[in-house]
C-alpha positions as a LaTeX table, in Angstrom:
\begin{tabular}{lrrr}
\hline
Residue & $x$ (\AA) & $y$ (\AA) & $z$ (\AA) \\
\hline
Met1 & 34.18 & $-20.70$ & $-17.75$ \\
Arg2 & 32.04 & $-18.17$ & $-15.94$ \\
Tyr3 & 28.35 & $-17.97$ & $-16.86$ \\
Trp4 & 26.52 & $-14.66$ & $-16.76$ \\
Ser5 & 22.89 & $-14.21$ & $-15.93$ \\
Ala6 & 20.80 & $-11.24$ & $-17.00$ \\
Ser7 & 19.22 & $-11.19$ & $-13.54$ \\
Arg8 & 22.52 & $-10.06$ & $-12.05$ \\
Ala9 & 22.06 & $-6.57$ & $-13.44$ \\
Asn10 & 19.15 & $-4.23$ & $-12.94$ \\
Cys11 & 17.05 & $-4.75$ & $-16.06$ \\
Pro12 & 16.15 & $-1.49$ & $-17.83$ \\
Glu13 & 12.48 & $-1.18$ & $-18.70$ \\
Pro14 & 10.63 & 1.07 & $-21.18$ \\
Asn15 & 8.71 & 2.82 & $-18.40$ \\
His16 & 12.00 & 4.03 & $-16.89$ \\
Asn17 & 13.26 & 7.50 & $-17.73$ \\
His18 & 16.57 & 8.07 & $-19.49$ \\
Asp19 & 18.51 & 8.47 & $-16.27$ \\
Asp20 & 17.12 & 5.20 & $-14.86$ \\
Ile21 & 17.90 & 3.34 & $-18.07$ \\
Phe22 & 21.45 & 4.66 & $-18.08$ \\
Glu23 & 21.88 & 3.81 & $-14.40$ \\
Ser24 & 20.84 & 0.22 & $-15.12$ \\
Phe25 & 23.27 & 0.11 & $-18.04$ \\
Gln26 & 26.03 & 1.53 & $-15.82$ \\
Leu27 & 25.43 & $-1.22$ & $-13.24$ \\
Gly28 & 25.69 & $-3.79$ & $-16.01$ \\
Ala29 & 28.97 & $-2.24$ & $-17.19$ \\
Ala30 & 30.29 & $-2.53$ & $-13.65$ \\
Glu31 & 29.31 & $-6.22$ & $-13.67$ \\
Leu32 & 31.52 & $-6.56$ & $-16.74$ \\
Gly33 & 34.39 & $-4.89$ & $-14.91$ \\
Tyr34 & 34.25 & $-1.41$ & $-16.46$ \\
Lys35 & 34.14 & 1.73 & $-14.36$ \\
Tyr36 & 33.13 & 4.04 & $-17.19$ \\
Cys37 & 30.57 & 3.66 & $-19.96$ \\
Ser38 & 28.60 & 5.67 & $-22.47$ \\
Ile39 & 25.60 & 5.51 & $-24.78$ \\
Leu40 & 25.27 & 7.43 & $-28.04$ \\
Leu41 & 21.94 & 7.01 & $-29.82$ \\
Leu42 & 21.80 & 8.18 & $-33.44$ \\
Pro43 & 19.30 & 8.09 & $-36.32$ \\
Thr44 & 20.77 & 5.65 & $-38.83$ \\
Asp45 & 19.62 & 7.61 & $-41.87$ \\
Ala46 & 21.04 & 10.90 & $-40.54$ \\
Pro47 & 24.30 & 9.96 & $-38.77$ \\
Ser48 & 25.55 & 13.56 & $-38.76$ \\
Ala49 & 22.45 & 14.85 & $-37.00$ \\
Ala50 & 22.45 & 15.70 & $-33.32$ \\
Pro51 & 22.31 & 12.55 & $-31.14$ \\
Leu52 & 18.91 & 11.49 & $-29.91$ \\
Leu53 & 20.60 & 10.61 & $-26.63$ \\
Ser54 & 24.12 & 11.00 & $-25.29$ \\
Lys55 & 25.05 & 9.91 & $-21.78$ \\
Asn56 & 28.26 & 8.80 & $-20.13$ \\
Ser57 & 29.90 & 8.28 & $-16.76$ \\
Phe58 & 33.36 & 9.50 & $-17.79$ \\
Pro59 & 35.25 & 11.87 & $-15.48$ \\
Asn60 & 34.22 & 15.53 & $-15.79$ \\
Thr61 & 37.78 & 16.47 & $-16.72$ \\
Trp62 & 37.62 & 14.16 & $-19.73$ \\
Asn63 & 34.19 & 15.40 & $-20.81$ \\
Gln64 & 35.35 & 19.01 & $-20.66$ \\
His65 & 38.51 & 18.21 & $-22.61$ \\
Phe66 & 36.60 & 16.24 & $-25.26$ \\
Thr67 & 33.98 & 18.97 & $-25.72$ \\
Gln68 & 36.68 & 21.61 & $-26.21$ \\
His69 & 38.77 & 19.66 & $-28.71$ \\
Tyr70 & 36.59 & 17.15 & $-30.57$ \\
Asp71 & 33.31 & 16.59 & $-32.36$ \\
Tyr72 & 31.73 & 13.17 & $-31.93$ \\
Arg73 & 31.18 & 12.98 & $-35.73$ \\
Asp74 & 34.95 & 12.83 & $-36.24$ \\
Val75 & 35.62 & 10.11 & $-33.67$ \\
Pro76 & 36.91 & 6.91 & $-35.37$ \\
Ile77 & 34.93 & 4.74 & $-32.96$ \\
Val78 & 31.67 & 6.34 & $-34.05$ \\
Arg79 & 32.41 & 6.02 & $-37.76$ \\
His80 & 33.55 & 2.42 & $-37.28$ \\
Cys81 & 30.46 & 1.45 & $-35.29$ \\
Gln82 & 28.12 & 3.01 & $-37.82$ \\
Ala83 & 29.42 & 0.51 & $-40.38$ \\
Cys84 & 30.11 & $-2.54$ & $-38.19$ \\
Val85 & 28.06 & $-4.79$ & $-35.91$ \\
Leu86 & 30.97 & $-6.53$ & $-34.19$ \\
Pro87 & 32.48 & $-5.34$ & $-30.88$ \\
Ser88 & 35.74 & $-3.45$ & $-31.35$ \\
Leu89 & 38.57 & $-3.40$ & $-28.84$ \\
Trp90 & 40.22 & 0.00 & $-28.68$ \\
Ser91 & 43.76 & 0.17 & $-30.01$ \\
Glu92 & 46.13 & 2.68 & $-31.53$ \\
Ser93 & 45.36 & 1.33 & $-35.00$ \\
Leu94 & 41.62 & 1.95 & $-34.52$ \\
Phe95 & 42.38 & 5.64 & $-33.96$ \\
Ile96 & 44.84 & 5.96 & $-36.86$ \\
Ser97 & 42.70 & 8.66 & $-38.50$ \\
Leu98 & 42.72 & 10.74 & $-35.30$ \\
Pro99 & 45.88 & 9.79 & $-33.38$ \\
Arg100 & 45.63 & 12.80 & $-31.08$ \\
Leu101 & 42.45 & 11.36 & $-29.57$ \\
Trp102 & 44.20 & 8.08 & $-28.78$ \\
Glu103 & 47.05 & 10.00 & $-27.16$ \\
Asp104 & 44.55 & 11.92 & $-25.04$ \\
Leu105 & 42.77 & 8.73 & $-23.98$ \\
Cys106 & 46.11 & 7.32 & $-22.86$ \\
Leu107 & 46.94 & 10.55 & $-21.03$ \\
Phe108 & 43.63 & 10.38 & $-19.14$ \\
Gly109 & 44.02 & 6.67 & $-18.49$ \\
Leu110 & 40.93 & 5.74 & $-20.49$ \\
Gln111 & 42.49 & 3.70 & $-23.29$ \\
His112 & 41.44 & 0.26 & $-22.01$ \\
Gly113 & 38.05 & 0.02 & $-23.63$ \\
Phe114 & 35.84 & $-1.31$ & $-26.38$ \\
Ser115 & 32.75 & $-0.31$ & $-28.30$ \\
His116 & 29.75 & $-2.15$ & $-29.63$ \\
Ala117 & 26.92 & $-0.92$ & $-31.85$ \\
Val118 & 23.36 & $-2.14$ & $-32.09$ \\
His119 & 21.58 & $-1.40$ & $-35.37$ \\
Asp120 & 17.89 & $-2.00$ & $-35.88$ \\
Pro121 & 15.61 & $-1.94$ & $-38.95$ \\
Arg122 & 13.56 & 0.91 & $-37.49$ \\
Gly123 & 16.33 & 3.40 & $-38.13$ \\
Leu124 & 18.24 & 3.67 & $-34.86$ \\
Thr125 & 21.88 & 2.97 & $-34.02$ \\
Ser126 & 23.13 & 2.80 & $-30.44$ \\
Ile127 & 26.87 & 2.97 & $-29.83$ \\
Phe128 & 27.93 & 1.63 & $-26.44$ \\
Cys129 & 31.41 & 2.22 & $-25.00$ \\
Phe130 & 33.02 & 0.57 & $-22.00$ \\
Thr131 & 36.35 & 1.62 & $-20.55$ \\
Arg132 & 38.48 & 1.44 & $-17.42$ \\
Glu133 & 41.78 & 2.71 & $-16.11$ \\
Gln134 & 43.22 & $-0.75$ & $-15.38$ \\
Pro135 & 43.78 & $-3.56$ & $-16.17$ \\
Ala136 & 44.25 & $-3.83$ & $-19.91$ \\
Ile137 & 41.66 & $-5.98$ & $-21.70$ \\
Asn138 & 42.77 & $-9.45$ & $-22.66$ \\
His139 & 40.89 & $-11.45$ & $-25.27$ \\
Glu140 & 40.05 & $-14.33$ & $-22.95$ \\
Asp141 & 38.34 & $-12.05$ & $-20.44$ \\
Phe142 & 36.59 & $-10.14$ & $-23.22$ \\
Tyr143 & 35.09 & $-13.19$ & $-24.91$ \\
Glu144 & 34.17 & $-14.82$ & $-21.60$ \\
Lys145 & 31.88 & $-11.86$ & $-20.86$ \\
Ala146 & 30.71 & $-11.25$ & $-24.44$ \\
Gly147 & 27.35 & $-12.97$ & $-23.96$ \\
Phe148 & 26.35 & $-10.76$ & $-21.05$ \\
Met149 & 27.64 & $-7.66$ & $-22.89$ \\
Leu150 & 25.52 & $-8.50$ & $-25.95$ \\
Trp151 & 22.46 & $-9.03$ & $-23.78$ \\
Leu152 & 23.05 & $-5.75$ & $-21.93$ \\
Thr153 & 23.56 & $-3.62$ & $-25.04$ \\
Asn154 & 20.67 & $-5.10$ & $-26.97$ \\
Lys155 & 18.30 & $-4.87$ & $-24.00$ \\
Thr156 & 19.29 & $-1.25$ & $-23.36$ \\
His157 & 18.90 & $-0.37$ & $-27.03$ \\
Thr158 & 15.45 & $-1.98$ & $-27.11$ \\
Val159 & 14.08 & $-0.02$ & $-24.18$ \\
Leu160 & 15.56 & 3.24 & $-25.50$ \\
Ala161 & 14.01 & 2.57 & $-28.90$ \\
Glu162 & 10.63 & 1.94 & $-27.31$ \\
Arg163 & 10.85 & 5.25 & $-25.47$ \\
Leu164 & 12.43 & 7.42 & $-28.15$ \\
Phe165 & 11.41 & 5.90 & $-31.46$ \\
Leu166 & 8.14 & 4.07 & $-31.22$ \\
Ala167 & 6.44 & 7.04 & $-29.61$ \\
Pro168 & 8.09 & 10.09 & $-31.23$ \\
Pro169 & 6.75 & 13.55 & $-30.48$ \\
Pro170 & 3.98 & 14.53 & $-32.91$ \\
Val171 & 4.99 & 16.52 & $-35.96$ \\
Arg172 & 2.39 & 18.72 & $-37.63$ \\
Leu173 & 2.92 & 19.43 & $-41.31$ \\
Thr174 & 0.69 & 21.86 & $-43.16$ \\
Pro175 & $-1.49$ & 20.54 & $-46.01$ \\
Lys176 & 0.84 & 22.19 & $-48.53$ \\
Glu177 & 3.92 & 20.68 & $-46.88$ \\
Leu178 & 2.29 & 17.25 & $-47.08$ \\
Glu179 & 1.58 & 17.78 & $-50.77$ \\
Val180 & 5.20 & 18.76 & $-51.43$ \\
Leu181 & 6.42 & 15.80 & $-49.39$ \\
Arg182 & 4.19 & 13.30 & $-51.22$ \\
Trp183 & 5.41 & 14.41 & $-54.62$ \\
Thr184 & 9.00 & 14.42 & $-53.35$ \\
Ala185 & 8.49 & 10.84 & $-52.18$ \\
Glu186 & 7.41 & 10.02 & $-55.74$ \\
Gly187 & 10.86 & 11.09 & $-56.90$ \\
Lys188 & 9.90 & 14.48 & $-58.29$ \\
Thr189 & 12.47 & 17.27 & $-58.25$ \\
Ala190 & 11.73 & 20.64 & $-56.68$ \\
Glu191 & 11.23 & 22.10 & $-60.15$ \\
Glu192 & 8.74 & 19.36 & $-61.07$ \\
Val193 & 6.86 & 19.77 & $-57.78$ \\
Ala194 & 6.64 & 23.51 & $-58.42$ \\
Ile195 & 5.03 & 22.89 & $-61.83$ \\
Ile196 & 2.61 & 20.25 & $-60.52$ \\
Leu197 & 1.42 & 22.42 & $-57.62$ \\
Ser198 & 1.59 & 25.72 & $-59.52$ \\
Leu199 & 4.10 & 27.14 & $-57.07$ \\
Ser200 & 7.37 & 28.95 & $-57.51$ \\
Arg201 & 10.62 & 27.02 & $-57.16$ \\
Arg202 & 11.46 & 29.24 & $-54.18$ \\
Thr203 & 8.16 & 28.42 & $-52.43$ \\
Val204 & 8.75 & 24.69 & $-52.87$ \\
Gly205 & 12.25 & 25.13 & $-51.46$ \\
Phe206 & 10.79 & 26.97 & $-48.47$ \\
His207 & 8.34 & 24.13 & $-47.79$ \\
Ile208 & 11.08 & 21.50 & $-48.08$ \\
His209 & 13.29 & 23.43 & $-45.68$ \\
Ser210 & 10.38 & 23.70 & $-43.21$ \\
Ile211 & 9.69 & 19.94 & $-43.48$ \\
Ile212 & 13.35 & 19.11 & $-42.86$ \\
Cys213 & 13.45 & 21.34 & $-39.78$ \\
Lys214 & 10.22 & 19.94 & $-38.34$ \\
Leu215 & 11.36 & 16.33 & $-38.79$ \\
Gly216 & 14.84 & 17.03 & $-37.42$ \\
Val217 & 16.73 & 15.57 & $-40.38$ \\
Arg218 & 19.40 & 16.90 & $-42.73$ \\
Asn219 & 17.98 & 16.46 & $-46.23$ \\
Lys220 & 14.77 & 15.74 & $-48.10$ \\
Thr221 & 15.58 & 12.07 & $-48.63$ \\
Ala222 & 15.83 & 11.57 & $-44.87$ \\
Ala223 & 12.66 & 13.66 & $-44.48$ \\
Val224 & 10.72 & 11.27 & $-46.72$ \\
Thr225 & 12.07 & 8.27 & $-44.81$ \\
Gln226 & 11.16 & 9.82 & $-41.47$ \\
Ala227 & 7.70 & 10.83 & $-42.70$ \\
Val228 & 6.95 & 7.28 & $-43.85$ \\
Arg229 & 8.06 & 5.89 & $-40.49$ \\
Arg230 & 5.83 & 8.39 & $-38.70$ \\
Lys231 & 2.98 & 7.49 & $-41.09$ \\
Leu232 & 2.63 & 11.10 & $-42.19$ \\
Ile233 & 2.43 & 10.05 & $-45.85$ \\
\hline
\end{tabular}
């Protein structure tokens, strides 16, 4: 059995920029025997929102093709990883809900891959993908390298979280927006908030929309969650 040491790969650090962190991750993927890799970083409570980070080393031809024909939200790998913490080897059955994508991966020679997600209690999910043209992945090889893969993905997720999550850009809410948000956090409906604050229902809706936009989330529930994490309320 082959033993893997974390020192064999460049170790990503929080003071590195995104490109440096991805380069370190890419070197680690190469150690595992994979030519191509990717990182997709998403807010757990708003999985349909724009990614906080998306980087890959796939061929340009594949990236152009994917952008023209697919949305990452519809990719079976992404949906699977959002609900699962175990590594998943790619197979035709995994792509049963979007068979055309599997056919395209095979056409581009990128079907020999696997994905692994790291979820943390702070509200971030990182989805890591590894793939290569040849050879096909056998289970013995996969499990032999699993320890190093788990170290690499968790370490990379940790440093990205420290850069992107623990020090988020400041968000400035107006005093009235904070009032609306506090009452919303108490479970009050927009109509109830309007009565409490002597505002019109339309004005409350305007403030809620502004809060959602400023916090970069998709609904008021996610806005409350994000505001609590940022210690705004």
